[in-house]
C-alpha positions as CSV (number, residue, x, y, z in Angstrom):
1,M,-102.6,-17.4,-17.9
2,A,-100.9,-20.8,-19.6
3,Q,-99.5,-19.2,-22.2
4,Q,-98.4,-16.0,-20.6
5,T,-96.7,-18.2,-18.2
6,V,-94.6,-20.4,-21.1
7,T,-93.5,-17.1,-23.0
8,K,-92.3,-16.0,-19.4
9,E,-90.6,-19.2,-18.8
10,D,-89.2,-18.7,-22.5
11,F,-88.0,-15.6,-22.1
12,E,-85.6,-16.4,-18.6
13,S,-84.5,-19.2,-20.7
14,L,-83.3,-17.1,-23.6
15,L,-81.9,-14.9,-21.3
16,M,-80.2,-17.5,-19.6
17,D,-78.5,-18.7,-22.8
18,S,-77.1,-15.4,-23.6
19,F,-75.5,-14.9,-20.4
20,I,-74.0,-18.0,-21.3
21,D,-72.9,-17.6,-24.5
22,N,-71.6,-13.9,-23.8
23,E,-69.7,-14.9,-20.4
24,P,-66.8,-16.8,-21.8
25,L,-65.6,-14.2,-24.3
26,E,-65.0,-11.5,-21.8
27,G,-60.9,-11.9,-20.7
28,A,-60.7,-13.3,-24.4
29,V,-59.0,-13.1,-27.4
30,V,-61.0,-13.9,-30.4
31,K,-61.3,-13.0,-33.8
32,G,-63.3,-10.4,-35.3
33,T,-64.1,-9.0,-38.7
34,V,-63.8,-5.5,-39.9
35,V,-66.7,-4.2,-41.3
36,A,-66.4,-0.8,-41.6
37,I,-63.5,1.8,-41.3
38,E,-64.3,5.5,-40.2
39,K,-61.4,7.7,-40.0
40,D,-58.8,6.3,-37.5
41,L,-61.1,3.7,-36.1
42,A,-61.8,0.0,-37.1
43,I,-65.2,-1.1,-36.4
44,I,-64.6,-5.0,-36.2
45,D,-67.4,-7.9,-35.2
46,V,-67.0,-10.8,-33.1
47,G,-70.2,-12.1,-33.0
48,L,-72.1,-9.8,-30.3
49,K,-75.4,-8.1,-30.3
50,T,-73.2,-5.3,-31.0
51,E,-69.6,-4.1,-33.2
52,G,-67.0,-3.0,-30.9
53,R,-64.0,-0.2,-32.0
54,I,-60.3,-0.3,-32.0
55,A,-58.3,2.6,-32.8
56,L,-56.1,1.7,-35.8
57,K,-52.5,2.7,-34.4
58,E,-53.2,-0.6,-32.2
59,F,-52.2,-3.0,-35.3
60,G,-48.9,-1.1,-35.6
61,Q,-47.8,-0.7,-39.1
62,A,-50.5,-2.8,-40.6
63,G,-53.0,0.0,-39.3
64,R,-50.9,2.8,-40.9
65,D,-50.4,1.5,-44.5
66,G,-53.7,0.5,-45.1
67,T,-53.5,-3.2,-44.9
68,I,-56.4,-3.1,-42.2
69,Q,-59.5,-3.2,-44.6
70,V,-63.1,-3.9,-44.8
71,G,-63.5,-7.4,-44.2
72,S,-60.1,-8.3,-42.8
73,I,-60.0,-11.1,-40.0
74,V,-58.3,-9.9,-36.9
75,E,-57.7,-11.8,-33.3
76,V,-59.0,-9.2,-30.8
77,Y,-59.1,-9.0,-26.9
78,V,-63.1,-9.0,-25.3
79,D,-62.4,-6.6,-22.6
80,R,-66.2,-6.2,-22.0
81,V,-69.1,-7.8,-24.0
82,E,-71.0,-4.3,-23.4
83,N,-70.2,-1.2,-22.0
84,A,-72.5,1.8,-20.8
85,A,-73.1,2.9,-24.6
86,G,-74.1,-0.6,-25.5
87,E,-70.7,-1.4,-27.5
88,A,-68.2,-4.0,-27.2
89,V,-64.9,-2.9,-25.2
90,L,-62.2,-4.3,-27.3
91,S,-58.3,-4.2,-27.7
92,R,-56.0,-5.2,-30.3
93,E,-52.6,-4.2,-28.3
94,K,-54.0,-6.6,-25.4
95,A,-54.3,-9.4,-28.0
96,R,-50.9,-9.0,-29.2
97,R,-49.9,-9.1,-25.8
98,E,-51.9,-12.1,-24.5
99,E,-50.4,-14.0,-27.6
100,S,-46.9,-12.3,-26.9
101,W,-46.8,-13.2,-23.2
102,V,-47.3,-17.1,-24.0
103,K,-44.4,-17.0,-26.3
104,L,-41.8,-15.5,-24.4
105,E,-42.6,-17.0,-21.3
106,E,-41.6,-20.9,-23.3
107,M,-38.4,-18.5,-25.0
108,Y,-37.6,-17.3,-21.2
109,N,-37.9,-20.8,-20.2
110,N,-36.0,-22.1,-22.6
111,N,-33.3,-19.5,-22.2
112,E,-34.0,-18.6,-26.0
113,R,-33.1,-15.2,-27.3
114,V,-36.0,-12.9,-28.3
115,E,-36.6,-10.3,-31.4
116,G,-37.6,-6.9,-30.3
117,T,-37.5,-2.9,-31.2
118,I,-36.3,0.1,-29.0
119,F,-39.2,2.4,-29.5
120,N,-39.2,5.2,-26.9
121,Q,-36.8,6.2,-24.0
122,V,-37.8,6.2,-20.2
123,K,-36.6,7.4,-16.7
124,G,-33.4,4.8,-16.3
125,G,-33.6,2.9,-19.6
126,F,-35.8,2.3,-22.9
127,T,-39.2,0.7,-23.9
128,V,-38.9,-2.2,-26.0
129,D,-41.8,-3.7,-28.0
130,L,-41.8,-7.3,-27.9
131,E,-44.3,-8.1,-30.9
132,G,-46.9,-6.5,-29.0
133,A,-45.8,-7.5,-25.1
134,I,-43.8,-4.2,-23.7
135,A,-40.7,-4.7,-22.0
136,F,-37.9,-2.4,-20.1
137,L,-34.5,-2.3,-21.0
138,P,-32.6,-0.7,-18.1
139,R,-29.5,1.7,-19.5
140,S,-27.0,-0.7,-17.8
141,Q,-28.0,-3.4,-20.4
142,V,-27.9,-1.3,-23.7
143,D,-24.1,-2.0,-24.3
144,I,-20.9,-3.9,-22.8
145,R,-19.8,0.1,-21.9
146,P,-21.2,3.3,-21.7
147,I,-22.8,4.7,-25.1
148,R,-23.7,8.2,-25.5
149,D,-25.8,8.2,-29.0
150,I,-28.7,5.7,-28.6
151,A,-30.5,7.0,-32.0
152,P,-28.6,4.2,-34.5
153,L,-30.4,1.7,-31.9
154,M,-34.0,2.6,-32.2
155,N,-36.4,1.3,-34.2
156,V,-34.1,-1.5,-35.4
157,P,-35.1,-5.2,-34.9
158,Q,-32.7,-6.5,-32.7
159,P,-32.2,-9.9,-30.4
160,F,-32.4,-9.5,-26.8
161,Q,-32.1,-11.8,-23.7
162,I,-35.1,-11.7,-21.3
163,L,-33.6,-11.5,-17.5
164,K,-36.9,-11.1,-15.4
165,M,-40.4,-11.7,-16.4
166,D,-43.5,-10.9,-13.6
167,K,-47.0,-11.7,-15.5
168,R,-48.9,-10.5,-12.4
169,R,-47.5,-7.1,-12.8
170,G,-46.7,-7.2,-16.2
171,N,-43.4,-6.6,-16.0
172,I,-40.8,-7.6,-18.7
173,V,-36.6,-6.5,-18.4
174,V,-34.3,-7.6,-20.8
175,S,-30.8,-7.0,-21.8
176,R,-28.8,-6.3,-25.0
177,R,-25.7,-6.4,-23.5
178,A,-26.2,-10.2,-22.3
179,I,-26.2,-10.9,-26.1
180,L,-23.1,-8.3,-26.9
181,E,-21.3,-10.2,-24.0
182,E,-22.2,-13.7,-25.2
183,S,-21.1,-13.0,-28.6
184,R,-18.0,-11.2,-27.7
185,A,-17.3,-14.5,-25.3
186,E,-17.2,-17.0,-28.2
187,Q,-15.1,-14.5,-30.5
188,R,-12.6,-14.2,-27.3
189,S,-12.6,-17.8,-26.7
190,E,-11.6,-18.4,-30.7
191,I,-9.0,-15.6,-30.4
192,V,-7.3,-17.0,-27.3
193,Q,-7.0,-20.9,-28.9
194,Q,-4.9,-19.0,-31.4
195,L,-2.7,-17.0,-29.1
196,E,0.2,-18.8,-27.3
197,E,2.5,-17.4,-24.5
198,G,5.9,-16.0,-25.2
199,Q,4.4,-15.0,-28.8
200,V,4.8,-11.6,-30.6
201,V,1.9,-9.7,-31.8
202,D,0.6,-6.5,-32.8
203,G,-2.0,-4.6,-30.9
204,V,-3.6,-1.2,-30.6
205,V,-3.5,0.7,-27.3
206,K,-6.9,1.2,-26.3
207,N,-7.3,2.3,-23.0
208,I,-4.8,3.7,-20.6
209,T,-5.0,3.6,-16.5
210,D,-3.3,4.1,-13.7
211,Y,-1.9,0.7,-13.5
212,G,-1.4,0.1,-17.3
213,A,-3.1,0.3,-20.8
214,F,-5.4,-1.7,-22.7
215,V,-4.4,-3.1,-25.9
216,D,-6.6,-4.5,-28.6
217,L,-5.3,-7.8,-30.3
218,G,-7.8,-7.9,-32.7
219,G,-11.2,-8.8,-31.0
220,I,-9.7,-9.1,-27.6
221,D,-8.2,-7.0,-24.9
222,G,-5.1,-7.6,-23.2
223,L,-3.3,-6.1,-20.4
224,L,0.3,-4.2,-20.3
225,H,1.0,-3.5,-16.5
226,V,2.8,-0.4,-15.7
227,T,5.9,-2.4,-14.5
228,D,6.1,-4.8,-17.9
229,I,6.3,-1.4,-20.0
230,A,9.7,-0.9,-20.1
231,W,12.4,-2.1,-17.6
232,R,13.2,1.8,-16.3
233,R,10.6,3.0,-14.1
234,V,7.4,4.3,-15.5
235,N,5.2,6.7,-12.9
236,H,2.4,6.5,-15.6
237,P,1.5,4.7,-18.6
238,S,0.3,7.8,-20.6
239,E,4.1,8.9,-20.4
240,V,5.3,6.0,-22.9
241,L,2.1,5.1,-24.7
242,T,-1.0,7.1,-26.1
243,I,-4.3,5.8,-27.1
244,G,-4.5,4.5,-30.7
245,E,-1.0,4.2,-31.2
246,T,0.1,0.7,-32.5
247,I,2.8,-1.2,-30.3
248,K,4.5,-4.7,-30.4
249,V,4.3,-6.7,-27.6
250,Q,5.0,-10.2,-26.2
251,I,2.2,-12.3,-24.7
252,V,3.6,-13.0,-21.1
253,R,0.6,-14.9,-19.7
254,I,-2.8,-16.3,-21.1
255,N,-5.6,-17.4,-18.5
256,H,-7.6,-20.0,-20.3
257,E,-10.5,-19.8,-18.3
258,S,-10.8,-15.9,-17.6
259,H,-9.8,-15.3,-21.0
260,R,-7.2,-12.4,-19.2
261,I,-4.0,-12.0,-21.5
262,S,-0.8,-10.4,-20.0
263,L,1.3,-8.6,-22.1
264,G,4.7,-6.9,-21.7
265,M,6.7,-4.7,-24.0
266,K,10.2,-4.4,-21.9
267,Q,10.1,-8.6,-22.6
268,L,11.1,-7.4,-26.3
269,Q,14.6,-5.9,-25.5
270,A,17.8,-7.3,-23.3
271,D,17.5,-7.5,-19.5
272,P,19.9,-4.6,-18.5
273,W,20.1,-6.7,-15.3
274,D,22.0,-9.5,-16.9
275,G,25.8,-9.2,-15.8
276,I,24.8,-6.7,-13.2
277,E,27.9,-7.1,-10.7
278,A,30.6,-6.6,-12.9
279,K,29.2,-3.5,-14.4
280,Y,28.5,-2.1,-11.1
281,P,31.1,-3.2,-8.7
282,I,30.8,-2.4,-5.1
283,E,32.9,0.5,-3.8
284,A,32.6,2.1,-7.3
285,K,31.7,5.7,-7.7
286,F,29.2,6.4,-10.6
287,T,26.7,9.3,-11.4
288,G,23.0,9.2,-11.6
289,R,19.8,10.9,-11.5
290,V,17.2,11.0,-8.2
291,T,14.1,9.6,-10.0
292,N,12.0,9.2,-6.9
293,I,12.3,10.3,-3.1
294,T,10.1,8.5,-0.3
295,D,10.3,8.4,3.3
296,Y,12.9,5.6,3.6
297,G,15.3,7.0,1.0
298,A,15.8,8.1,-2.5
299,F,15.6,6.4,-6.3
300,V,18.7,6.7,-8.3
301,E,18.8,5.9,-12.0
302,L,22.2,4.4,-13.0
303,E,21.4,3.6,-16.8
304,P,17.4,2.9,-18.4
305,G,16.4,0.5,-16.3
306,I,19.1,-0.1,-13.7
307,E,18.0,1.9,-10.3
308,G,19.6,2.2,-6.9
309,L,18.8,3.0,-3.4
310,I,20.4,5.5,-1.4
311,H,18.8,4.7,2.0
312,V,18.5,7.8,4.5
313,S,21.0,6.2,6.9
314,E,23.3,6.4,3.8
315,M,22.6,9.7,2.8
316,S,24.7,12.1,5.6
317,W,27.1,11.9,7.7
318,T,25.8,14.1,10.1
319,K,22.2,14.9,9.4
320,K,20.1,12.0,11.2
321,N,16.5,11.6,11.4
322,V,16.0,14.2,8.1
323,H,13.1,13.9,5.3
324,P,15.5,12.5,2.2
325,G,13.8,15.6,0.6
326,K,16.1,17.8,2.4
327,I,19.1,16.5,1.3
328,V,18.4,15.6,-2.8
329,S,15.8,16.7,-5.2
330,T,14.1,14.8,-8.2
331,S,16.1,14.6,-11.3
332,Q,19.2,16.0,-9.1
333,E,22.3,14.6,-10.5
334,V,24.2,13.4,-7.7
335,E,27.6,11.2,-7.3
336,V,27.4,7.9,-5.5
337,V,29.1,4.8,-3.9
338,V,27.3,1.1,-5.1
339,L,27.7,-0.3,-1.2
340,E,25.8,-3.8,-2.3
341,V,24.5,-5.5,-5.5
342,D,21.7,-8.3,-5.6
343,P,21.1,-9.6,-9.4
344,D,18.7,-12.1,-7.8
345,K,16.2,-9.4,-6.3
346,R,17.5,-7.2,-8.8
347,R,18.4,-3.9,-5.7
348,I,21.4,-2.2,-5.7
349,S,22.1,-0.6,-2.5
350,L,24.2,2.9,-2.9
351,G,25.4,5.7,-0.9
352,L,25.6,9.1,-1.0
353,K,27.9,10.3,2.1
354,Q,30.7,7.9,0.7
355,T,31.7,10.3,-1.7
356,L,32.7,12.8,0.8
357,Q,35.5,12.4,3.8
358,N,34.1,11.0,7.0
359,P,33.8,14.0,9.4
360,W,35.4,11.5,12.2
361,E,38.2,10.7,10.3
362,S,38.8,14.5,9.6
363,F,38.5,15.4,12.6
364,A,40.6,13.2,14.1
365,E,43.2,13.8,11.7
366,K,43.3,17.7,12.6
367,F,42.8,17.3,16.2
368,P,44.4,14.3,17.6
369,V,44.1,13.2,21.3
370,G,45.3,16.2,23.6
371,S,44.1,18.6,21.3
372,V,42.7,21.6,22.4
373,I,39.4,22.8,20.8
374,E,36.7,25.5,21.2
375,G,33.3,25.1,20.5
376,E,29.4,25.9,21.5
377,V,27.2,24.4,23.8
378,K,24.5,22.7,21.9
379,N,22.7,20.8,24.2
380,K,23.3,20.2,27.7
381,T,21.7,16.7,29.4
382,E,21.6,14.4,32.8
383,F,25.1,13.0,31.8
384,G,27.2,15.7,30.0
385,L,27.3,18.6,27.6
386,F,27.5,18.1,24.0
387,I,29.9,20.7,22.0
388,G,29.8,21.9,18.4
389,L,33.0,21.2,16.9
390,D,34.1,21.7,13.0
391,G,32.8,19.7,10.5
392,D,29.0,19.8,11.8
393,V,29.6,17.2,14.3
394,D,29.6,16.9,18.2
395,G,31.7,16.3,21.2
396,M,30.1,15.1,24.4
397,V,32.0,16.1,27.7
398,H,30.5,13.7,30.6
399,L,29.8,14.9,33.7
400,S,33.2,13.1,35.4
401,D,35.2,15.0,33.1
402,L,33.8,18.7,33.8
403,D,35.6,19.6,36.9
404,W,38.1,18.4,39.4
405,Q,36.9,19.8,42.7
406,K,32.8,19.7,42.3
407,S,30.4,17.0,41.9
408,G,29.6,16.2,37.9
409,E,25.7,17.1,38.6
410,V,26.7,20.6,40.2
411,A,29.2,21.3,37.8
412,L,26.8,21.1,34.8
413,E,24.6,23.9,36.6
414,D,27.5,26.2,35.4
415,Y,27.2,26.2,31.5
416,N,24.5,27.0,29.5
417,R,23.3,26.0,25.9
418,G,24.9,28.7,23.4
419,D,28.2,29.2,25.9
420,M,31.7,28.7,24.2
421,V,33.6,26.8,25.9
422,S,37.2,25.5,25.4
423,A,38.0,21.4,26.7
424,K,40.3,18.6,25.5
425,V,40.2,15.9,23.0
426,L,40.0,12.7,25.5
427,D,39.1,10.2,22.6
428,V,38.0,9.8,18.7
429,D,35.7,6.7,18.2
430,V,35.5,6.8,14.3
431,E,33.5,3.6,14.1
432,K,30.8,4.7,16.9
433,E,31.2,8.1,15.3
434,R,31.8,9.5,19.1
435,I,34.0,12.3,20.7
436,S,35.0,12.6,24.0
437,L,35.8,15.7,25.7
438,G,36.7,17.0,28.9
439,I,36.9,19.9,30.0
440,K,38.4,19.5,33.9
441,Q,41.7,17.9,32.3
442,L,42.4,21.9,30.8
443,S,44.3,22.0,34.5
444,A,45.9,19.5,34.6
445,G,48.6,20.7,37.1
446,E,45.3,21.4,39.9
447,A,45.2,17.6,39.7
448,S,48.2,16.4,39.7
449,A,48.7,19.0,42.7
450,A,45.5,17.4,44.6
451,S,46.4,13.7,43.8
452,G,50.4,14.4,45.0
453,D,51.6,13.4,42.0
454,T,55.6,14.0,42.5
455,A,57.2,10.8,41.9
456,G,55.6,9.8,38.5
457,E,52.7,8.1,39.0
458,A,49.7,10.1,40.6
459,G,49.2,9.0,43.9
460,G,50.1,5.5,42.6
461,I,47.9,5.3,40.3
462,R,48.4,3.6,37.4
463,K,46.8,1.0,34.7
464,G,46.1,-2.5,36.4
465,A,46.3,-1.0,40.3
466,V,43.5,-1.2,42.9
467,V,42.0,1.9,44.6
468,T,39.9,2.6,47.6
469,G,36.9,5.4,46.4
470,T,34.3,7.1,47.7
471,V,30.9,7.3,46.1
472,I,30.2,10.7,45.1
473,E,27.4,10.8,42.9
474,V,25.0,7.7,41.8
475,N,22.7,7.9,38.8
476,D,21.2,5.8,36.2
477,G,24.2,5.3,33.9
478,G,26.8,4.2,37.3
479,I,28.0,5.5,40.2
480,E,30.8,8.9,40.2
481,V,33.7,8.2,42.9
482,R,36.5,10.1,44.3
483,I,40.0,8.2,44.7
484,A,41.0,7.8,48.2
485,D,44.0,11.0,48.9
486,S,43.2,12.8,46.3
487,E,40.3,14.9,44.5
488,L,40.9,12.7,41.2
489,T,37.0,11.7,40.2
490,A,36.5,8.6,37.7
491,F,33.1,7.1,36.6
492,I,31.9,3.5,37.0
493,R,29.6,2.4,34.1
494,R,26.8,0.2,34.9
495,A,28.4,-2.6,33.3
496,D,31.5,-2.4,35.4
497,L,29.6,-2.2,38.4
498,S,29.6,-6.3,39.1
499,R,30.5,-9.3,37.2
500,D,26.9,-10.6,38.0
501,R,24.5,-8.9,35.8
502,N,22.0,-9.1,38.9
503,D,24.4,-6.8,40.4
504,Q,25.1,-3.9,38.0
505,R,22.6,-1.8,39.8
506,P,23.9,1.5,40.5
507,E,20.9,1.9,43.5
508,R,22.4,-0.9,45.3
509,F,25.2,1.7,46.1
510,S,24.7,4.7,48.2
511,K,26.8,8.3,48.7
512,G,29.7,7.9,51.2
513,E,30.1,4.5,50.5
514,K,33.7,3.4,49.8
515,V,34.5,0.5,47.3
516,D,37.1,-1.2,45.5
517,A,37.7,-1.0,41.9
518,R,40.5,-1.5,39.8
519,V,42.0,1.0,37.2
520,T,41.8,-0.1,33.4
521,Q,42.6,2.6,31.8
522,Y,44.7,5.6,33.0
523,D,46.3,8.5,30.4
524,R,48.5,10.7,32.5
525,K,48.0,13.0,29.8
526,T,44.6,14.2,30.2
527,S,44.4,12.7,33.5
528,R,41.8,10.7,32.3
529,I,40.8,7.4,34.8
530,Q,38.7,4.6,34.2
531,L,37.9,2.2,37.3
532,S,36.1,-0.9,37.2
533,I,34.6,-3.1,40.2
534,K,33.7,-5.7,37.9
535,A,37.3,-5.8,36.6
536,L,38.4,-6.6,40.3
537,E,36.1,-9.5,40.9
538,I,37.3,-11.2,37.6
539,A,41.2,-10.7,38.8
540,E,40.6,-12.0,42.5
541,E,39.0,-14.7,41.6
542,K,41.9,-15.9,39.0
543,E,44.1,-14.7,41.5
544,A,42.1,-17.2,44.1
545,V,42.2,-20.2,42.1
546,A,45.5,-20.2,41.5
547,N,47.0,-19.3,44.6
548,Y,44.7,-21.8,46.7
549,G,43.1,-24.1,44.5
550,S,44.1,-26.8,42.3
551,S,42.6,-29.1,39.4
552,D,42.5,-32.4,42.3
553,S,42.0,-30.5,45.0
554,G,38.3,-31.3,45.3
555,A,37.7,-27.4,46.4
556,S,34.6,-25.1,45.5
557,L,35.1,-22.0,44.6
558,G,33.1,-20.6,47.7
559,D,36.0,-22.0,49.4
560,I,38.6,-20.8,47.6
561,L,37.2,-17.1,47.2
562,G,36.9,-17.4,51.4
563,A,40.4,-18.3,51.7
564,A,41.6,-15.2,49.4
565,L,39.1,-13.0,50.6
566,K,40.6,-13.8,54.0
567,G,44.2,-13.7,53.0
568,R,43.1,-10.2,51.8
569,D,42.1,-8.7,55.0
570,E,44.8,-10.1,56.7
571,K,47.2,-8.3,54.5
């Protein structure tokens, strides 16, 4: 019994020793000996009770070229001491991975480059062998610019930069682009140090965009902006440049921090704006070509590099609020007049309508005041009629000039758009582009009879006279009155209702009210009368000061006016 007890204890002790010896091996990298090679498997002894098997392909190139032979010492990873078949589970790949992870982590922490080989393509990128560890290379990190053919880079040892490592998940992300950019930055820095602003160099057009072209200066790119290609307007760089073309450019500006270089071509040519005022004097006529049309006008090229703007307001005498594209077209040759030249702002203002005679001047020459014209009613508004006249201009018949007997609003009802009417020219204001017409003035005899004009002046009406009238119409623009003892009517504008701006309100008057006003203008030929209450008040004030006050009297203006008004009432 004692012997059996001792044997049992010895067995338990041996078993525990076996566990103690075997446990540390699992999950560790150990050295083993190749004891046999069977087909594509290597039989490896790592000092356990049984050997393990590893596929030759796990040894990489060494497994393919026969370097691994019986007796070779290799490092392997012990996955399990014994599986269900009683064999040790070994892995060469995991061994290499463990070795690589330690080395890669150290290089990653020191921001060092690593050597690797692109060997496979996967979704979104490629896989890279980093001496046993497998890393992911995103497609965007392969090169500085997208490349179509990756074949030349496959299975070629090359440097990479580790962007991210996660050992717990077994993820490594690398970049080839970071290496290229770093090398390029060093190269750019060296090249930039050799360049100077103002230097003229040769370059090759590398890429063309809407805003300019990138030019290769021999290892570094510079931007040639579209506005620096030529002095003239260039709508798109492709009009002047082609990819691969060698051009001569001047270095306009260098940013040593960002290594950005601005280039210019037009700077190599004489500035056409030098002495521009002498070349294009004001009011001189020139012929140019329309290069661009906008909502606010049209640009006209007078010579290469020199453009002027015809503002929409200077395009036509009569066509207002019309898009410039309906007056001129691109590439059209037009004659223009120089209106203004600003060499500092590089601007020339041009006029198109100035090449034609002002239609209001033409009308005034052809139809002087007092002429009778005929035209079509183009529009009817609350303050009168607009009549279409020769030269594509309009004349206006005010309400007060429609009829001697009827009020303006009543007389307006007798007319419609499209009616042909005759009228007398009362006034032509060329500067303000206004033509005043009168229809009632065509029956001047009736007006004279109505006013009792038998003694030279119509009822004593003359310029400067004071007349009394009855309000017959009130509107926003003023009031219309009929002069006492006659059928003559006149319109008093809002601004002439009072010398005090607060009292220049038409609504303070009512129909039937009598008002006194001063005759400021009277044309016997056209029977046109202009009245002003404001002028009367100003004249009365002057007269009052002259008659009732002096500089040393001490009387107030209120006292003076009170005395004057009392004297007028008594008179």
